[in-house]
BAVEXTOR-580974 format. One record per residue (C-alpha): residue in one letter; x, y, z. Coordinates in nm, 3 decimals, always signed. Layout:
BEGIN
   type         u         v         w
      a         X         Y         Z
...
END
This chain:
BEGIN
   type         u         v         w
      x    +2.139    +5.033    +0.916
      x    +2.165    +5.393    +0.696
      x    +2.095    +5.276    +0.372
      x    +2.455    +5.242    +0.267
      x    +2.644    +4.956    +0.175
      x    +3.009    +4.858    +0.258
      x    +3.147    +4.979    -0.049
      x    +2.987    +5.298    +0.048
      x    +2.714    +5.379    -0.152
      x    +2.349    +5.387    -0.107
      x    +2.140    +5.070    -0.194
      x    +1.806    +5.124    -0.377
      x    +1.573    +4.987    -0.210
      x    +1.405    +4.804    -0.472
      x    +1.687    +4.607    -0.497
      x    +1.745    +4.507    -0.167
      x    +1.679    +4.128    -0.015
      x    +1.379    +4.076    +0.158
      x    +1.443    +4.207    +0.492
      x    +1.821    +4.099    +0.438
      x    +2.022    +4.447    +0.365
      x    +2.201    +4.283    +0.092
      x    +2.104    +4.360    -0.318
      x    +1.983    +4.089    -0.481
      x    +2.093    +4.043    -0.884
      x    +1.732    +4.024    -1.134
      x    +1.940    +3.683    -1.171
      x    +1.976    +3.557    -0.852
      x    +1.590    +3.653    -0.799
      x    +1.498    +3.479    -1.120
      x    +1.684    +3.124    -1.003
      x    +1.498    +3.182    -0.693
      x    +1.143    +3.227    -0.805
      x    +1.220    +2.931    -1.037
      x    +1.320    +2.710    -0.768
      x    +1.033    +2.775    -0.593
      x    +0.840    +2.722    -0.922
      x    +0.987    +2.401    -1.016
      x    +0.885    +2.338    -0.562
      x    +0.531    +2.403    -0.640
      x    +0.486    +2.225    -0.927
      x    +0.656    +1.917    -0.735
      x    +0.452    +1.943    -0.436
      x    +0.130    +1.979    -0.748
      x    +0.227    +1.642    -0.917
      x    +0.249    +1.464    -0.608
      x    -0.081    +1.584    -0.529
      x    -0.295    +1.481    -0.784
      x    -0.081    +1.153    -0.785
      x    -0.236    +1.102    -0.421
      x    -0.553    +1.129    -0.550
      x    -0.502    +0.950    -0.842
      x    -0.380    +0.651    -0.629
      x    -0.720    +0.701    -0.406
      x    -0.939    +0.703    -0.660
      x    -0.779    +0.441    -0.826
      x    -0.590    +0.235    -0.642
      x    -0.589    -0.102    -0.841
      x    -0.384    +0.087    -1.079
      x    +0.011    +0.102    -1.100
      x    +0.168    +0.421    -1.018
      x    +0.315    +0.461    -1.342
      x    -0.048    +0.455    -1.542
      x    -0.159    +0.731    -1.279
      x    +0.074    +0.950    -1.346
      x    +0.070    +1.248    -1.663
      x    +0.411    +1.260    -1.865
      x    +0.436    +1.635    -1.717
      x    +0.500    +1.463    -1.394
      x    +0.727    +1.194    -1.436
      x    +0.985    +1.479    -1.254
      x    +0.792    +1.446    -0.926
      x    +0.925    +1.023    -0.864
      x    +1.232    +1.208    -0.779
      x    +1.075    +1.287    -0.475
      x    +0.876    +1.014    -0.299
      x    +0.741    +0.956    +0.026
      x    +0.873    +0.766    +0.309
      x    +0.748    +0.426    +0.351
      x    +0.601    +0.557    +0.667
      x    +0.430    +0.849    +0.522
      x    +0.314    +0.604    +0.206
      x    +0.131    +0.356    +0.502
      x    -0.056    +0.679    +0.638
      x    -0.144    +0.806    +0.253
      x    -0.312    +0.466    +0.131
      x    -0.581    +0.304    +0.315
      x    -0.521    +0.003    +0.485
      x    -0.640    -0.324    +0.254
      x    -0.854    -0.507    +0.449
      x    -0.754    -0.915    +0.433
      x    -0.956    -1.137    +0.237
      x    -0.906    -1.425    +0.484
      x    -1.120    -1.145    +0.773
      x    -1.448    -1.035    +0.495
      x    -1.670    -1.411    +0.428
      x    -1.658    -1.494    +0.073
      x    -2.021    -1.360    +0.023
      x    -1.915    -0.974    +0.141
      x    -1.569    -1.066    -0.120
      x    -1.750    -1.121    -0.381
      x    -1.992    -0.845    -0.324
      x    -1.689    -0.554    -0.322
      x    -1.526    -0.759    -0.623
      x    -1.869    -0.662    -0.814
      x    -1.903    -0.303    -0.618
      x    -1.552    -0.203    -0.772
      x    -1.627    -0.376    -1.119
      x    -1.982    -0.171    -1.091
      x    -2.081    +0.157    -1.258
      x    -1.793    +0.272    -1.456
      x    -1.990    +0.657    -1.411
      x    -1.861    +0.562    -1.025
      x    -1.505    +0.463    -1.146
      x    -1.490    +0.841    -1.325
      x    -1.626    +1.060    -1.058
      x    -1.365    +1.258    -0.817
      x    -1.361    +1.158    -0.444
      x    -1.573    +1.369    -0.286
      x    -1.802    +1.331    -0.538
      x    -1.833    +0.974    -0.524
      x    -1.844    +0.991    -0.154
      x    -2.146    +1.272    -0.155
      x    -2.301    +1.003    -0.377
      x    -2.303    +0.703    -0.230
      x    -2.169    +0.678    +0.100
      x    -2.277    +1.069    +0.283
      x    -2.618    +1.068    +0.279
      x    -2.666    +0.732    +0.478
      x    -2.369    +0.780    +0.722
      x    -2.548    +1.125    +0.783
      x    -2.851    +0.997    +0.862
      x    -2.700    +0.737    +1.107
      x    -2.506    +0.976    +1.257
      x    -2.814    +1.153    +1.365
      x    -2.977    +0.807    +1.501
      x    -2.620    +0.815    +1.692
      x    -2.622    +1.112    +1.869
      x    -3.043    +1.046    +1.952
      x    -2.913    +0.699    +2.098
      x    -2.570    +0.731    +2.248
      x    -2.484    +0.334    +2.225
      x    -2.229    +0.209    +2.455
      x    -2.060    +0.069    +2.202
      x    -2.122    +0.384    +1.898
      x    -1.895    +0.184    +1.612
      x    -2.059    -0.131    +1.609
      x    -2.408    +0.096    +1.641
      x    -2.288    +0.283    +1.273
      x    -2.188    -0.034    +1.159
      x    -2.450    -0.166    +1.187
      x    -2.686    +0.089    +1.115
      x    -2.475    +0.114    +0.790
      x    -2.510    -0.250    +0.711
      x    -2.921    -0.201    +0.749
      x    -2.983    +0.089    +0.545
      x    -2.746    +0.020    +0.289
      x    -2.943    +0.066    -0.055
      x    -2.697    -0.160    -0.301
      x    -2.738    -0.468    +0.022
      x    -2.970    -0.726    -0.125
      x    -3.191    -0.836    +0.210
      x    -3.106    -1.217    +0.346
      x    -3.430    -1.434    +0.314
      x    -3.465    -1.504    +0.714
      x    -3.251    -1.291    +0.829
      x    -3.307    -0.897    +0.980
END
């Protein structure tokens, strides 16, 4: 194209659309910008909601959202996406009663830990022991690495009370 529009005039290159060869009016640009901004706000609200759900899965979703994110409820993840996002809860019948009690105490435990962001919580509670366990795993390279790591984590858990007469 030679820079002329179909009406015989010259295009002002400042007003041309992004590589489309058609002029964009300021109103169109503003509407497009507002639409993009709204989409970004919705995505941000969804991300914050998911982080809250992961940090506090026992709270109902309505209580987790700040008032300005109520518009984000219009776009909900599909059930399949929701299953992928949320951790699968362990069935009570799979855990022995003692472990259920311990899990209950841990979730009701330290309120300071409850307020931490996810990354800080994991860094303070799980990551140090997990890194040590992974180092041992690499050294020994057992045939059943998951069982080895699980056993290591349980044996080195600072919150676990050792059983009398046990390991």
